[in-house]
N, C-alpha and C positions, 0 to 999 in steps of 0.2 A: 417558526419552531426552532427552539435550540435541539442542536444533535445531541445524542446521548453522551457520544465522546467529548464533548466540551462540558456537558454536565458532570459527567464521572470526572475530569481532571480538573475541574474548578472547584468541587466538593472533598475530595481526597485531602487526608492530613498529609502535608509534606515530609515529616518525619517518616512516616509510615509507607509512604509511596512505593517502596520495593515490594512488600507485604500485601499489596492490593492486586487483584486482577490484572495480569498482562492483555489487557483488553485491545490495545493495538498489535500483539503479535498475534492474538488469536484471529484478528480481522485480516492479517496478513497472510495465514493458512486458508482462510476462507475464499481468500481471492485467488490463490491458486486453485481449488477446486472448483470454484467459478470459470475460471478459464479454460479448465477442461471440459466442465459440463456445457457450457455455452456452444461448443463446437459440435456437439452431437444432440443438440438441444431439440431439432426436429424428428429426430429418429426416436426419442423417449418420450415426447409430449402425446398427451391422449387426446381424444377430440371432447369438445365441450359437454357433447351429450353423454358420453360415457364417465364423465367427472361428474356431472350431475346425477347419474342414477347411483354410482358407488357414494356419493356424500349422502344421497338420499336413504341407502340401505344401511350404512353406517349409522344414521340417527335411530335405527331401530336395535332395539336390545337383542334380539335373537341373532340379526347378521353382525351387529357392531360388535360383541364380545369376539365372534371368530377373527373379524377383522382386526382388533387389537392384538388378537392372539397372534396372528400370522404375521402381523406389521412389527413385531418385536426384532428389530434388525441389530440390535445391541444388547450387550448383557454387561452389568458393571460389576465386578468382584471385589470385595471388601476381605482385606489382608490387614493382618497386624504388624504392625512396623518392625522391621528386625533390630533397631535401634534400642528397644526395649522401653520405648516412651508410652506405651499402652494406647498409642493412638491409629486409628483405623487409616489404612492406605488405600485408595482405591484407584481400581485399572480398568478399563473398558476392553471388550472383546467384540469384534465384528463378527456378526451370526452370519450376515449376509452382504452384499455389494450395497453400498451406501451412496456410492458416488461414482463417476467413471473412472476417476483416478483412485484407484484404491490405497496407493502409498500416501498420497495426500491428504485421504481421509484418516489414514491412520494416526499419520502426523498432527492432524487436527485433535484428535481424541487423547493422544499422547499429551499434548501439550494442555488440555483441558482438565485432564486427569491431575496431572504437576500442579496446575493453578489451583485445584479444589484442596489436595493436601497441603499445598503452601499455606493457603487461608484457613482451613482447619488447624493446623498445627500453631500458625501464629495469633489465631484466635485462642487458642487453648494457653498459650503462652502468656498472653496478656492478659486474659481472665482470671488465670492464676495469681499474676502478679498483683491484680486491683482487688481479688479475694482476701490477699493476705493485707493488703493496705486496710480493707474494711474491717478486719478482724482487731487489725491494731487499734483503728479508730473506735471501736466500740469500747476495748479495755481503757482507752484514754477518755473516752465519754465517762465511762463508770468510775474512773478515778476523779474526774473533774466533778461529777455530781456530786460523789462523797464529798469532797472539801468544801464544795458551795453549801451542802448541808448542814456541814458543820458550822459556819457562819450565822445560817438561818436558825439553827438551833441555839446559837449565841445570844441573838438576838430576841428568841422566843423564851429565855430564862428569866426574862425581866429586867436585863442590864438598862439602864438609864440612857435616855438619848446622848446627852452631853459625854457619857464616859465612852459611848460609841463612836462618836465623832473624834474625841482624841485617840482613841487605840483602836484600829480599824484592822486588825490581824488576828490570826489563831496561832496559839502557840502549844505544843506537844511536850510530853515528858520523856526523859529517857534518864538512865540510870548515872549517878554521877562517878560511879566506880568505872562504870564502861567508857564513860566520856574520857576520864581522867588515863585510862590505858591507851585508848585509841586517839588521843588528841594530836600526837604527832603525825599519824597516819593519815588523820583527816586534813591537816594542813598541806601534806603532799598531795592528797588527792584536791584539794581545793586548787593549787598550783597548777596542776595536770588539766582540770576542768575549766581553768581559765583560759591555758593555751589551747585547749578544745574549741572553745568558745570563738577564740579570736579566729582560728582556721575555719569555722564552720559558716559558710556563706551561702548556703542552698536556700534559705528562706527571703522573703520580702521583707523590706526594713519594717519593725512595729518601733514603737517608741519606746525611749530609754526606759529602764525601771529606776524608780526613785524610792528612796527609803520612807517609810512611814512611821509615825507611832504605833507600836503594836497594840492592841488587845489581847487578853491571855484567856484561852480556854485550855481546860485540863482535860488532856486525850490519852488517858493512861494505857492505851493498847498502841500507841502509836511512836515510831522514833522520827522524829523531823531534825533535818538540818533546813539552813536557809535556802533561797530559790536560787542562789546563785552556783547551785551545784552540789549542795550537800545532800545527803543522803536521810528519807524518812522511810517508814513501813506503810504500806497499805493493801489490804485484802491481802496478807500473808506474803507480801514480797517486797523488797527494798527496792525503793524508788529513789529518783532525784529528779528537780525541776531545772531543765536547761534551755534558757533563753538563748539563742545564736547571736553573735554580735556582727551585725551586719552594715553598721553604717557608725560613722566616727562618734556621734553624739551618744550612741546606745553604748559605745565601747568605753567611753570615759566615764560615763555615769554610772555603769557596772562596776566598773572598775574601783570608783571611789565608794560605791556601796558594799562592795565587798572588804574594803578596808574598813569600814565602820561596822560592819557586822562580825567581823572579825574581832575588834577592838571590844564590842558588847558580849559577844559570847566567851573571849576569854575571862572579862571580868566576872562574867556570871558563872563560868564554872568553878570559880575559886570559892563561889557560895553556893553549898549545896544544902539542900532541904533536910530537914529533920530525918525525913526517910530515905535519904540519899539519893533524891530525885533532883535533876535539874531540868528546866523548862526551855526549850527553844521555838522561836516564833517564825511564823511565814506570814508575809504582807498579804493583804488582800489585793492589792495593786499588782504584785506580783500575779497572783491567780487571774487578776483581768486578763493579763498579758498573754498568759497560757491558754486562757479560753481564745483570745484573739488568734492564737499559732492554730487553736484546733478548727476555729472556723474558717481560717484560711486553707486549712489540710484538707477538710470536708468539700469546701468549693472545688480545689483542683480535683479530689476525688470524684465527685459527681461529673465534672467536664469531663476527665479521663473516662468516664462511663459512657458520657454520649457520645464522645469520638467512636468509641468501640462499637456503641448501637450504628453509628452512622458507618463504621466499618462493615459490619454487617450487613445493613443494608442496602448499600451500594454495590457489594459484591454478589448478593442475591441478584439485583437488578441486571449487574453484569452477566451473569450465566444466563439469564432469561433472553436477555436480548440477542446476545451471540448464537444461543439455541433456535431463537425464531428466524435468525439469518440462517443458519445450517439449514431448516426446515425450507425457506423458501428458496435456497439454491439449489437442493438436492431433491426437494418434492417428498422428503421420506417425514415421517411424524417420530421424530426424535426428542423433541422437547419434553413431554409427558413423561417420557422412560427416564432420562438423565436427570430432570428436573425434580423427580420424585427423591432420586438418590439426594441431590443437592440439599433438598429441604429436610431430609431425615439426617444430614450430615450433622457434625458436631458445632458449628459455626452459627446452624441456623437454629437447631431444636434446643441448645443448651437456654435456660432462663434464669441462670445464675446472676447473670448481669443485671438484667431486669429487677430481680428482685433486690439486689444490693441497692441500686439505685433508688428503688422506693424507700429501704430502708434508711438511707441517706437524707431522702426529704423528710421524712418523719422526723428524723434526728434534728436536723435543720429547724424545720417548722417549730419542734416543740420546745427545745434550748436555746435558739438563738433569734427566733421571729415572734414569741409571746403567743404562739399558736396562731398565728397570722400568714395564713399560706401564702396569700398576693405579695405580702412583704418578702416572704422567703423566696420566692420564684423571681423578685428582682434580682435577687444576688445569683442565684442558681442558673435562671435562663432569663437574662437581661435582653428586651426585646430593642430592635433599632428604630430610631426616629422616622417617620414617615415623611418622605419628600413632598414640599408642598409646591405649587405651583406659582406661589406668590414669591419665592425665592429667585425663580426663572426671570420673572416680572422686572424684581428690582436688579437684577445681574443686568438685565438689558437697560433699565433707568440708568443706573450709574455708570455705564457703558458710556452712554450718549454724552453724559455730563462730564465725564474725564474726557472724551476725545474733543468737546467743545472747549473746555477750560483748558486743555494742553495746548489747541490752536492758539487759543488768546495769548496765553503766556508765550508761546513761540514767536509770535508777532511782536508782543511788545518787545521781549527780549531782543529780537532782532533790530527795531526800531531805535532801541535805546543803545546799543551796540555793547549790552553788558558780557557777552561771551567772545568777543572780538580778541585776538591776541595781545595786542598791544592797547587795550583800552584803556582809559583813565578811571573806570569803575571797578578796579582791582577790587576794591574791600568786598564788592559783592560776592565775585567768585572765593575770594578767601572766607567769608562769612555765612551766606544763604545758601551759596551751590553744595556746601557739605552735605547740608540737610537734605535737599533734593536727591542728591547722590545718594545717601545713606537708605533714605525710604524707597528709591527707585529700584535700588539692587535687592532690597530685603523684600518685596513686593514682587520683583520679577521672580524671584526663586520660590516664592510662596504659588505665585500663578503657574509656574513649571510643576510644581508639585501637584497642583489641581490636575494639570495635564496627564501627569503620571497615574496618578488616582484612576482618571478616566480611562487610560490605555491598559492598565492595570485590571480592571472591570472588564473590558472588552478582550483583553486575552484570559481571563477567568484565573488570574492571579491573585491569591488569599492574602491580599497584604494586611488585613486587619488581623487574622492569624498570626500572621510572621511579626508584626508590630506587638501583638498581645494588646490590642485595643479593645475596651470595652463601648457598649452601645453608647455611653454618654461621652466620651471623650473622642469617638472617632468621626472624623469630618468628612462627609460625602464631597463630591468634587464640585456639586453647585454650592457648598457652603463655601468651600474656599476661594471660589470665584468671587462669591458676593462680597467675602472679606476683601479682597484683593480691589475690586472696583469701587466700594462705598470708600474704602481706605484711601485710594491714590485720588479719587474725587476731591476728598476733603483736604488732603496734601497739596494737590495742584491748585484747589481753589483759595488756599491760604496763601501760597507763595505767589500767586496772582495778584492776591489783592496787596501783599508786601511789594511786589515789583510795581504797581500802580500808583503806590502811593509815595515812592522814590521817585517815580518819574513825573509826579506831579509836584516835588519838590519839597516834600518833607526830610528832614534832617534823619540821618541815621540813626541817633539816638533816639529819636521819637519811635520807629519802627524797628528795631532791630530785635526787640524782645519778643516780635512775633515767631520767629522760628523756634526759638527756646519755648515759649508755651506751646507751640505745637507739639515738641518733643515730648514736654512733660503731662501732656493730655493723653498722649498715647500710653506712656509709661503707667500713669493712672489708671486707664483703661484694664492695662494686662495685670495689674495687681488688685484690682478692684474685688471686694470679697461678696458685691451682690452678684445673685444669679442672672446677670444678664451678658450678652455678647460672649454666648459659649463659654460659660465659667469653668466648666470640668476640663475643656480643652486648652484653655489658658492655663490652668493651674497643674495640668498635666506637662506642659512646656516648662513651667518653671520647675518643676521636680526634675526633668530631664536636664534642663540647662544647671541644676545644682549639682547633679550626677557628676555631669561632665567636668563641671570646675573642680570638685574635689574627686576626678575620677581614679586616682589610687586607691581611694577608701572605700568606695561603694563596687558592688559587684555590676558586671557590664552585662547588659541586656541588649538584644538587636536594636531597639529604638533608639539606646545612648549612642551607642557607636555608630549608627547611622547618621545621627543628627549632628555628630562630632564632625563626621566627612563634611557634611553640608556646610558647616562654621570654615573649614580649610579652604573651601571657595570664596568665602566671605571676608578675606582679609582687609581687603579696602575699605568694605563695610564696618569693621570694627575700628580700623584706623579712624576712619571719618566720625564714628561714635566717639572715639576718646577724644578727638580734637575739639569735638562740639560741646561736651562736658567741661573739657578743659576751659574754652571760652568762654561759658557761661559761668561755671564756680569760679573761678578766678576773679570774674566781675571785669573781664576784658572788654565785653560788650558796651560798658558804659563808658570807658576810657577810649572807646574805638581804637584799642590797640590790639589788631587782631594778629599780629606777629609774636607777641608776648609766649604763646605755648609753644613757639618753635624755637625761641631764645634760651629758655629757660633750659639748663642742660636735663635736670631731673625730669622735665615734663617731655622732653626730645627723647630721652633715653625709654620713657614710658611708651611712648608711641613706636618705637622701635621692637620694645618686648612685647606689644600687642601682636606684632607681624609673627611672633614665634609662639605664641600661646595654643592656638587651634592644633598646631603641629604635635605641641608639647603636652596636649590633652590626649589627642588620640594615641602619641608613644605610650602614655600611661596606662591607656586603656589595654592596650596591648601586652603589658607588661602584668597588668591585673589578671588579664586572661590566661597568659602564660602562667601565673602563679596559681589559678584556681584549677587550670586543665591539664597543665603541664605538657602542652604542646608547642614542638620548638616553631612551628609555623609562625605563632604569634611572635616569636622573637624578630625572625625574618621581615615581618610586619614591621615590627618597630624600627627595624632597621630603613626601612623606605621613609619614616616619618621623620628620622635622624638625618638622612640625607637631604631631605625636604628642608630640614630647619638649618643645615649647613650651606645649601645654596642660597637660603633666604638672607644668612649672615653674610657670605661673600657680597651679596647684592646690595646690603647695606653699607659694607666696607667701601666698596667701590663708588657709593653715592658720595661718601665724604670724602674719597680720595681716587680722582679717575686718573688712574695710571695704568700703562700698560701690562703690568703685573697682575694687578686686581683684574683687569678685563680679561686674559687668560684663565686666571683662576675661577672667575665667573664663568665662563665658558665651559669649563672642565667640570666644574662641580654641578652645573645646571644641566649638562648632558648627561652625567651618571646618573642625577636624580629624575631626569624624564624618561631614561632608557629602565631605570627601576620601577616607577610610577606606570608605562606602558605593560611592563610585562605582567606586574600584579593585576592591572586593570582587565587585560586581555585574558590572562591564564587562571587567576585565582577567584576575582571578583565577578566577571562574566562565564568564567568556566569553558572559553574558546581556545583556540590553536591546539586541538587534540589530534595529532597526527595520524591516529588510529580509528578516526570517527569515521560514523557513517557517511556522515556530511563534512566533504574536505575541509579540514582545518578549522572546523567550529567544535558541534559536540551532537553527542548521539540524539538527544531531544531538544527540539526548537519549537517555541509557543508561536512564530511567526512563520508563515509558509513561503514568503518569497525569502530564499537563502541570501540574496543579494544584496537587502537591507543588513545583515550583520557584516559583510564584507565593507560596506559603505561605512558603516558605524564605527569600525576599526579605523578607517583612514579619517574620518572625520574627529573622532577622539586625539588621534596621533596629531593632525594639523592645529586643532585648539590646544593641546598640551604645550606646542610651541611659541604661545604668546610670550614666554620671557625673552625671546629674541629681539622684542621692543626695548629692553632693556640696553641691547647691546648697539642695535642699529639706531635708536633716538628718533623714529620716524614720527613724523607728526603731519597733519593738515594744514595747508596754509591757511592763516588766517584764523585759526582754531587752537585756542588754549590747550597746554599740555593735559590740563585738567580734564577737559571733556575728552581728550585721546583716551587717558588713563580710565574713565568711566567707561567707554567702549569697550576696551579691552577686559574691564572687569565683568562687563555684561556677557563676553563672549566666554569667560571663565563658569559663570553662572548657568549659561546655556548648555555648556559640557557637563556640569554636574545634572541637571535635570535630565539630559540624554544619557549619563551614567546610570543615574538610578533605575530607570527601566531596567536595564539587563541586569543589575545588581539584583534587584527582586524576583525578575526570571529565574536567576540560577538558584537563588535561594528557594524558591517554591519549586524546581524541578529536582535539586541533588540536596537541597539542605545544607548549603556551604558552610554556614555558620556553625552548623551542628549543635542546634538549638532543641530543647527538648519540646515534644509536644505538651506534656503534661510535667508541670514543675514538682520536684519532691520536695516537699516543705518539711522539715524536721518538726517532730512533735516534741511538747515540753516535758512530758512524763516518761524517764526510763529506767529500765530495770538496771539494778547493780548485783553483780555478784557476790554471793555470801563471803568468797575470798577478799575482794576488792573492799 
């Protein structure tokens, strides 16, 4: 049975961790009471016979009431907070001796009152925040429904289907006189609105709005401007639709749309109708984007309300468990007295969150799920896939296949001498070996990620919450192991056949296409649109890679920079991928000219550029986070990746010109970069080396019980960070090619990254080191504009 402490720590919201009941501190206070109570236990214990009589009399109503009245050992006073926040503050008074150590008991109840007051205050603050969001969402829904009804009314007025297809928007009228007076002001508002849109990056990416041919509806009571920030009136208020530009395609598309709409409105403003009325249009597709934004905002609001419900239930359980422990240690009946106060406190008695949650469900079911509750709950409460025993079976099956095929491959490679240092079969190491090396490093990293997931689950680290993974694209550790074992079985099997064909005398031209086809098959599986082979996870991976490649242009989330950090440890894999792509795309495999990609200057320069790309992407993510959040720590983190790029640049220069000067520069730059990276690993990413910590040179909160593991991990990380010394020492094993040595060192870096991953997520779970929000603030499309504006 899982202990409540582990269950409590595993389910709490990391961002709100400090607002939860400090259960560990309460347990420490109880241990003090238990220490003094156990010393005089014999004097205070009663015989089992007397206990039986008391418990029997207590069940009778006559004696029970007297017993309860006489057993009121404490009294909880309710006071009004002096800060004027209109919140109750609870303070417990000890009416009689409840423990042998009275001071320890007083400290316990002071701490208990403090926790109850803290929980109430936080709950009230968050409840107010979500209620304000709910009220805002209600207004947004009313405006959306009104605009959608306008389109439906247009269709009900007998318009032909062909006309509706050609013109799919509504237009409303404003006076031409007013339009001419305020034309310059509107242009200034447009420019300001565009700048605001470019800076607003709080929402998730939606598709770019594109212009369409509009249909015209006369709505004489409304003043409309276009979707790109222009003002219209609805329900007696001046409003505008504002779609935030959070990705490059949306930005360019929206800007081009702005120019087009300006030209249309300028030309139309010159032509006023006979009544001095001008028509402006709003596209239905723009309205659909606004609808998507409201749908996303409702989902986030519902998620936040569920977090608040979890907050209430977990804290209630924490109070119950700690009071049970207190009664068990002291032998008093404090639980029913204090629990009655907790149950009547604000965080447990308020039902506003539950009512708002029900309203959000109704809105979503009615307006976004077509009255289908099951469909709505798939969005609001996605269920996790059930784990199947067949997955475990296939993991064992493919593991056995992989071990057998690898043993056969190693045996044949040894007999043919393919991997010897001075082998005549150099072509194999130049062509087929990079394929094995690339896939080996990739799936070793994936296997270690599966181990990370297993360890995170054991340590009750909520990795799916931190990475914002949904039930569809979240991989369990068994799924990761299945992908690794199945893929490596196929890869080793294909390369085993390839090696056997070469050993039997087949020409290189006949069999050299096999590794390229293997790479092509894996690429096609990655982009396959069919719902097979974990489609949602594959497409999420593609999205993350896209965000990394265009990192300055996309808002950075936890999963994006975590994945970019993984790529920084996969530079050898990326270089092998670049070489293989060059080898097959240029047709070198047909001419058996494996040195072509290293002779041609621009291909050689591209190979060097690939070594810098992961650090460049990560540096750009730091720059984007600094731009969004304004914290200088992101600039300091950017400096770490700049130092890594400079160290990599000096190594490249040293490989071209092996002189003493370049060697000294390599040692100097690599040493600076290593010290920089070690400091950031230990202090920032892992949160260790805190000299004021309760745990010497670690941190106050640790998920692992054995402190020695953390010290060992720091030493191991230091040793693995020094792998660059191989560049200087040129160490190699006898009769083993330098490429095999390079693969071994690259594997050590991948292992270091997998080791780093666990402590990075542990620190994020405990301290929210990345400062990410539990509930994202999604900007809403309809915004009220002041009359003066």
